[in-house]
MDTraj code that builds the backbone (N, CA, C; nanometers):
import mdtraj as md
import numpy as np

residues = "MET ARG ASP TYR ALA LYS LYS TYR SER GLY VAL ALA GLY ASN ARG GLN LYS VAL SER GLY ARG ARG GLY GLY GLY SER ASP ARG GLU ARG PRO PHE ARG ILE ILE GLY VAL VAL THR VAL VAL ALA MET LEU LEU GLY VAL ALA GLY SER LEU TRP PHE GLY ALA ALA LEU GLN ASP GLY LEU GLY ARG LEU ASP LYS GLY LYS GLN GLU LYS VAL GLU LEU THR ALA ALA ASN VAL ALA LEU SER ALA GLU LYS GLU ALA LEU LEU GLN GLN GLY LYS ILE GLU ALA ALA ALA GLY GLY LEU GLY LEU PHE PRO PRO SER GLU LYS GLN MET ARG ARG PRO".split()
xyz = np.array([
    [5.1448, 7.3842, 8.9965],
    [5.2860, 7.3839, 9.0066],
    [5.3281, 7.4169, 9.1488],
    [5.4340, 7.3482, 9.1926],
    [5.4819, 7.3679, 9.3302],
    [5.5898, 7.4745, 9.3323],
    [5.5901, 7.5459, 9.4436],
    [5.6919, 7.6494, 9.4617],
    [5.8010, 7.5952, 9.5539],
    [5.9124, 7.5613, 9.4981],
    [6.0259, 7.5090, 9.5764],
    [6.1205, 7.6210, 9.6220],
    [6.0895, 7.7415, 9.5936],
    [6.1779, 7.8531, 9.6257],
    [6.1952, 7.8697, 9.7768],
    [6.0891, 7.8508, 9.8529],
    [6.0996, 7.8669, 9.9978],
    [6.1855, 7.7578, 10.0595],
    [6.1814, 7.6430, 10.0025],
    [6.2564, 7.5316, 10.0580],
    [6.4066, 7.5503, 10.0407],
    [6.4495, 7.6079, 9.9326],
    [6.5920, 7.6202, 9.9035],
    [6.6434, 7.7635, 9.9156],
    [6.5632, 7.8536, 9.9512],
    [6.6033, 7.9927, 9.9578],
    [6.6654, 8.0226, 10.0942],
    [6.7495, 8.1242, 10.0978],
    [6.8094, 8.1682, 10.2230],
    [6.7178, 8.2591, 10.2994],
    [6.5996, 8.2824, 10.2478],
    [6.5042, 8.3718, 10.3111],
    [6.3990, 8.2880, 10.3804],
    [6.3765, 8.3129, 10.5101],
    [6.2739, 8.2384, 10.5837],
    [6.1838, 8.3371, 10.6526],
    [6.0636, 8.3371, 10.6216],
    [5.9674, 8.4247, 10.6872],
    [5.9977, 8.5702, 10.6653],
    [6.0297, 8.6069, 10.5496],
    [6.0603, 8.7445, 10.5110],
    [6.1826, 8.7997, 10.5836],
    [6.2641, 8.7143, 10.6384],
    [6.3897, 8.7585, 10.7023],
    [6.5049, 8.6919, 10.6311],
    [6.6009, 8.7673, 10.6031],
    [6.7165, 8.7126, 10.5349],
    [6.8206, 8.6750, 10.6376],
    [6.8799, 8.5572, 10.6239],
    [6.9859, 8.5147, 10.7146],
    [7.1158, 8.5776, 10.6673],
    [7.1811, 8.6460, 10.7600],
    [7.3069, 8.7121, 10.7274],
    [7.4162, 8.6410, 10.8044],
    [7.5128, 8.5916, 10.7324],
    [7.6238, 8.5256, 10.8001],
    [7.7322, 8.6288, 10.8255],
    [7.8014, 8.6145, 10.9349],
    [7.9072, 8.7073, 10.9704],
    [7.9508, 8.6815, 11.1131],
    [8.0409, 8.7608, 11.1582],
    [8.0887, 8.7419, 11.2954],
    [7.9875, 8.8004, 11.3920],
    [7.9476, 8.7191, 11.4852],
    [7.8563, 8.7637, 11.5899],
    [7.9297, 8.7552, 11.7235],
    [7.8963, 8.8386, 11.8161],
    [7.9510, 8.8298, 11.9505],
    [8.0867, 8.8983, 11.9640],
    [8.1539, 8.9229, 11.8581],
    [8.2845, 8.9893, 11.8665],
    [8.2699, 9.1385, 11.8816],
    [8.1572, 9.1898, 11.8483],
    [8.1354, 9.3319, 11.8562],
    [8.1850, 9.4003, 11.7311],
    [8.1514, 9.5232, 11.7187],
    [8.1941, 9.5968, 11.6008],
    [8.3360, 9.6469, 11.6201],
    [8.3885, 9.7014, 11.5139],
    [8.5253, 9.7534, 11.5213],
    [8.5346, 9.8731, 11.6144],
    [8.4238, 9.9409, 11.6345],
    [8.4255, 10.0559, 11.7247],
    [8.4293, 10.0136, 11.8703],
    [8.3814, 9.8938, 11.9019],
    [8.3801, 9.8470, 12.0402],
    [8.5127, 9.7849, 12.0824],
    [8.5945, 9.7417, 11.9887],
    [8.7188, 9.6719, 12.0199],
    [8.8155, 9.7563, 12.1050],
    [8.8422, 9.8841, 12.0741],
    [8.9338, 9.9622, 12.1605],
    [8.8828, 9.9756, 12.3034],
    [8.7517, 9.9855, 12.3202],
    [8.6965, 9.9973, 12.4547],
    [8.7150, 9.8668, 12.5326],
    [8.7042, 9.7544, 12.4635],
    [8.7278, 9.6262, 12.5301],
    [8.8739, 9.6137, 12.5706],
    [8.9633, 9.6538, 12.4842],
    [9.1070, 9.6462, 12.5168],
    [9.1381, 9.7378, 12.6342],
    [9.0831, 9.8572, 12.6308],
    [9.1044, 9.9511, 12.7419],
    [9.0473, 9.8933, 12.8714],
    [8.9313, 9.8309, 12.8633],
    [8.8713, 9.7691, 12.9815],
    [8.9567, 9.6576, 13.0381],
    [9.0091, 9.5720, 12.9504],
    [9.0943, 9.4621, 12.9963],
    [9.2216, 9.5158, 13.0596],
    [9.2827, 9.6144, 12.9950],
    [9.4057, 9.6732, 13.0499],
    [9.3771, 9.7381, 13.1850],
    [9.2633, 9.8041, 13.1978],
    [9.2275, 9.8685, 13.3242],
    [9.2073, 9.7656, 13.4355],
    [9.1380, 9.6566, 13.4037],
    [9.1143, 9.5528, 13.5047],
    [9.2456, 9.4875, 13.5468],
    [9.3336, 9.4584, 13.4516],
    [9.4638, 9.3976, 13.4847],
    [9.5469, 9.4937, 13.5691],
    [9.5474, 9.6215, 13.5316],
    [9.6230, 9.7199, 13.6092],
    [9.5677, 9.7322, 13.7510],
    [9.4358, 9.7276, 13.7649],
    [9.3757, 9.7360, 13.8976],
    [9.4125, 9.6144, 13.9817],
    [9.4092, 9.4957, 13.9208],
    [9.4474, 9.3750, 13.9949],
    [9.5943, 9.3800, 14.0362],
    [9.6794, 9.4281, 13.9465],
    [9.8215, 9.4425, 13.9829],
    [9.8392, 9.5447, 14.0948],
    [9.7611, 9.6517, 14.0911],
    [9.7685, 9.7522, 14.1976],
    [9.7259, 9.6963, 14.3319],
    [9.6194, 9.6184, 14.3328],
    [9.5724, 9.5581, 14.4581],
    [9.6752, 9.4586, 14.5103],
    [9.7300, 9.3756, 14.4204],
    [9.8315, 9.2782, 14.4633],
    [9.9561, 9.3497, 14.5154],
    [9.9965, 9.4559, 14.4477],
    [10.1119, 9.5334, 14.4941],
    [10.0870, 9.5989, 14.6284],
    [9.9675, 9.6490, 14.6481],
    [9.9338, 9.7112, 14.7769],
    [9.9363, 9.6093, 14.8899],
    [9.8831, 9.4904, 14.8634],
    [9.8859, 9.3855, 14.9664],
    [10.0298, 9.3456, 14.9990],
    [10.1122, 9.3298, 14.8949],
    [10.2527, 9.2933, 14.9182],
    [10.3245, 9.4035, 14.9949],
    [10.3034, 9.5294, 14.9565],
    [10.3684, 9.6408, 15.0244],
    [10.3227, 9.6508, 15.1697],
    [10.1945, 9.6263, 15.1954],
    [10.1443, 9.6290, 15.3332],
    [10.2074, 9.5211, 15.4182],
    [10.2226, 9.4002, 15.3604],
    [10.2865, 9.2907, 15.4350],
    [10.4332, 9.3231, 15.4619],
    [10.5014, 9.3786, 15.3625],
    [10.6423, 9.4152, 15.3806],
    [10.6562, 9.5260, 15.4849],
    [10.5636, 9.6188, 15.4853],
    [10.5665, 9.7280, 15.5833],
    [10.5445, 9.6758, 15.7244],
    [10.4498, 9.5850, 15.7417],
    [10.4258, 9.5255, 15.8730],
    [10.5484, 9.4488, 15.9213],
    [10.6120, 9.3746, 15.8302],
    [10.7318, 9.2996, 15.8665],
    [10.8446, 9.3947, 15.9072],
    [10.8611, 9.5028, 15.8333],
    [10.9644, 9.6013, 15.8671],
    [10.9392, 9.6682, 16.0003],
    [10.8132, 9.7010, 16.0271],
    [10.7804, 9.7623, 16.1563],
    [10.8045, 9.6656, 16.2711],
    [10.7764, 9.5372, 16.2488],
    [10.8039, 9.4366, 16.3519],
    [10.9528, 9.4251, 16.3803],
    [11.0319, 9.4270, 16.2735],
    [11.1780, 9.4205, 16.2926],
    [11.2296, 9.5449, 16.3628],
    [11.1739, 9.6613, 16.3283],
    [11.2159, 9.7857, 16.3919],
    [11.1842, 9.7835, 16.5411],
    [11.0668, 9.7359, 16.5765],
    [11.0282, 9.7272, 16.7170],
    [11.1192, 9.6292, 16.7913],
    [11.1497, 9.5174, 16.7271],
    [11.2398, 9.4196, 16.7884],
    [11.3794, 9.4795, 16.8071],
    [11.4259, 9.5560, 16.7101],
    [11.5565, 9.6215, 16.7207],
    [11.5602, 9.7239, 16.8331],
    [11.4517, 9.7987, 16.8491],
    [11.4455, 9.8965, 16.9585],
    [11.4482, 9.8261, 17.0939],
    [11.3770, 9.7144, 17.1028],
    [11.3744, 9.6380, 17.2282],
    [11.5145, 9.5860, 17.2604],
    [11.5844, 9.5330, 17.1593],
    [11.7208, 9.4839, 17.1807],
    [11.8142, 9.5972, 17.2217],
    [11.7946, 9.7164, 17.1630],
    [11.8778, 9.8308, 17.1980],
    [11.8594, 9.8688, 17.3445],
    [11.7360, 9.8664, 17.3921],
    [11.7090, 9.8987, 17.5327],
    [11.7771, 9.7963, 17.6237],
    [11.7649, 9.6678, 17.5871],
    [11.8273, 9.5632, 17.6684],
    [11.9796, 9.5757, 17.6678],
    [12.0379, 9.6021, 17.5516],
    [12.1835, 9.6149, 17.5428],
    [12.2340, 9.7397, 17.6144],
    [12.1566, 9.8472, 17.6128],
    [12.1952, 9.9682, 17.6861],
    [12.1962, 9.9413, 17.8364],
    [12.0970, 9.8690, 17.8848],
    [12.0931, 9.8348, 18.0273],
    [12.2108, 9.7447, 18.0640],
    [12.2432, 9.6477, 17.9777],
    [12.3577, 9.5602, 18.0032],
    [12.4875, 9.6399, 18.0002],
    [12.4976, 9.7381, 17.9099],
    [12.6181, 9.8208, 17.9008],
    [12.6361, 9.9049, 18.0262],
    [12.5284, 9.9593, 18.0785],
    [12.5361, 10.0391, 18.2018],
    [12.5818, 9.9502, 18.3184],
    [12.5279, 9.8284, 18.3254],
    [12.5673, 9.7373, 18.4336],
    [12.7144, 9.6984, 18.4213],
    [12.7600, 9.6729, 18.2987],
    [12.9008, 9.6370, 18.2782],
    [12.9938, 9.7543, 18.3072],
    [12.9509, 9.8748, 18.2726],
    [13.0328, 9.9925, 18.3034],
    [13.0468, 10.0115, 18.4545],
    [12.9387, 9.9904, 18.5280],
    [12.9449, 10.0028, 18.6742],
    [13.0357, 9.8948, 18.7327],
    [13.0265, 9.7732, 18.6766],
    [13.1136, 9.6647, 18.7239],
    [13.2605, 9.6942, 18.6931],
    [13.2854, 9.7542, 18.5775],
    [13.4230, 9.7896, 18.5395],
    [13.4794, 9.8944, 18.6353],
    [13.3994, 9.9957, 18.6668],
    [13.4438, 10.0989, 18.7599],
    [13.4733, 10.0390, 18.8972],
    [13.3918, 9.9437, 18.9389],
    [13.4147, 9.8801, 19.0688],
    [13.5431, 9.7983, 19.0667],
    [13.5722, 9.7316, 18.9553],
    [13.6944, 9.6502, 18.9465],
    [13.8207, 9.7340, 18.9326],
    [13.8079, 9.8554, 18.8805],
    [13.9257, 9.9405, 18.8615],
    [13.9620, 10.0234, 18.9846],
    [13.8958, 10.0032, 19.0965],
    [13.9321, 10.0757, 19.2191],
    [14.0673, 10.0253, 19.2677],
    [14.1491, 10.1176, 19.3110],
    [14.2872, 10.0855, 19.3509],
    [14.2920, 9.9819, 19.4622],
    [14.2042, 9.9927, 19.5607],
    [14.2042, 9.8982, 19.6728],
    [14.1736, 9.7556, 19.6267],
    [14.0821, 9.7392, 19.5358],
    [14.0489, 9.6049, 19.4850],
    [14.1643, 9.5464, 19.4062],
    [14.2307, 9.6303, 19.3276],
    [14.3440, 9.5804, 19.2471],
    [14.4570, 9.5350, 19.3398],
    [14.4872, 9.6149, 19.4419],
    [14.5947, 9.5770, 19.5346],
    [14.5577, 9.4510, 19.6123],
    [14.4300, 9.4362, 19.6505],
    [14.3881, 9.3160, 19.7230],
    [14.3986, 9.1926, 19.6331],
    [14.3599, 9.2051, 19.5076],
    [14.3689, 9.0924, 19.4151],
    [14.5150, 9.0581, 19.3865],
    [14.6016, 9.1588, 19.3758],
    [14.7440, 9.1341, 19.3512],
    [14.8078, 9.0679, 19.4728],
    [14.7716, 9.1112, 19.5925],
    [14.8241, 9.0482, 19.7142],
    [14.7811, 8.9033, 19.7242],
    [14.6594, 8.8727, 19.6810],
    [14.6110, 8.7351, 19.6821],
    [14.6910, 8.6473, 19.5872],
    [14.7464, 8.7036, 19.4830],
    [14.8287, 8.6284, 19.3873],
    [14.9760, 8.6250, 19.4269],
    [15.0109, 8.6962, 19.5347],
    [15.1505, 8.6971, 19.5812],
    [15.2321, 8.8079, 19.5164],
    [15.1682, 8.9055, 19.4615],
    [15.2390, 9.0172, 19.3998],
    [15.2518, 9.1306, 19.5003],
    [15.3503, 9.2143, 19.4829],
    [15.3702, 9.3277, 19.5722],
    [15.4104, 9.4480, 19.4882],
    [15.3936, 9.5704, 19.5447],
    [15.4305, 9.6899, 19.4691],
    [15.5826, 9.6988, 19.4541],
    [15.6316, 9.7574, 19.3462],
    [15.7766, 9.7676, 19.3253],
    [15.8400, 9.8667, 19.4231],
    [15.9642, 9.8444, 19.4532],
    [16.0364, 9.9378, 19.5420],
    [16.0853, 10.0553, 19.4585],
    [16.1418, 10.1531, 19.5285],
    [16.1922, 10.2722, 19.4591],
    [16.3053, 10.2382, 19.3647],
    [16.3880, 10.1399, 19.3970],
    [16.5004, 10.1008, 19.3117],
    [16.4513, 10.0327, 19.1839],
    [16.3367, 9.9675, 19.1918],
    [16.2865, 9.8945, 19.0754],
    [16.2161, 9.9867, 18.9725],
    [16.1753, 10.1042, 19.0150],
    [16.1044, 10.1947, 18.9232],
    [16.2025, 10.2798, 18.8497],
    [16.1805, 10.2948, 18.7223],
    [16.2661, 10.3753, 18.6368],
    [16.1794, 10.4755, 18.5627],
    [16.2171, 10.5978, 18.5745],
    [16.1405, 10.7027, 18.5065],
    [16.2214, 10.7527, 18.3872],
    [16.1584, 10.7722, 18.2746],
    [16.2316, 10.8197, 18.1556],
    [16.2726, 10.9630, 18.1639],
])
top = md.Topology()
chain = top.add_chain()
for i, resn in enumerate(residues, 1):
    res = top.add_residue(resn, chain, resSeq=i)
    for name in ("N", "CA", "C"):
        top.add_atom(name, md.element.get_by_symbol(name[0]), res)
traj = md.Trajectory(xyz[None], top)
């Protein structure tokens, strides 16, 4: 008589085949995987944020340096304009410019004091 049990049995070589989920890990490993994924995502977001903040900081420092340079240039221009203003407000220059236009100082009769 032939033994057909081995041919149709789920047992091969004294090992039983067990069907089930493989590769997903046990229920005890799942929280650690979730924590690991959250940690990796948070780390990537931290690195990306640090790179963005560093670029923004460099840009701000460049603008600050440019602003300081403009302030120095404008201060020098202001000093030059103030000196030019003082030179133009001298009484002798004003009278010479007025004489060139045909103007003359008022007489005593033309001046009225309140």
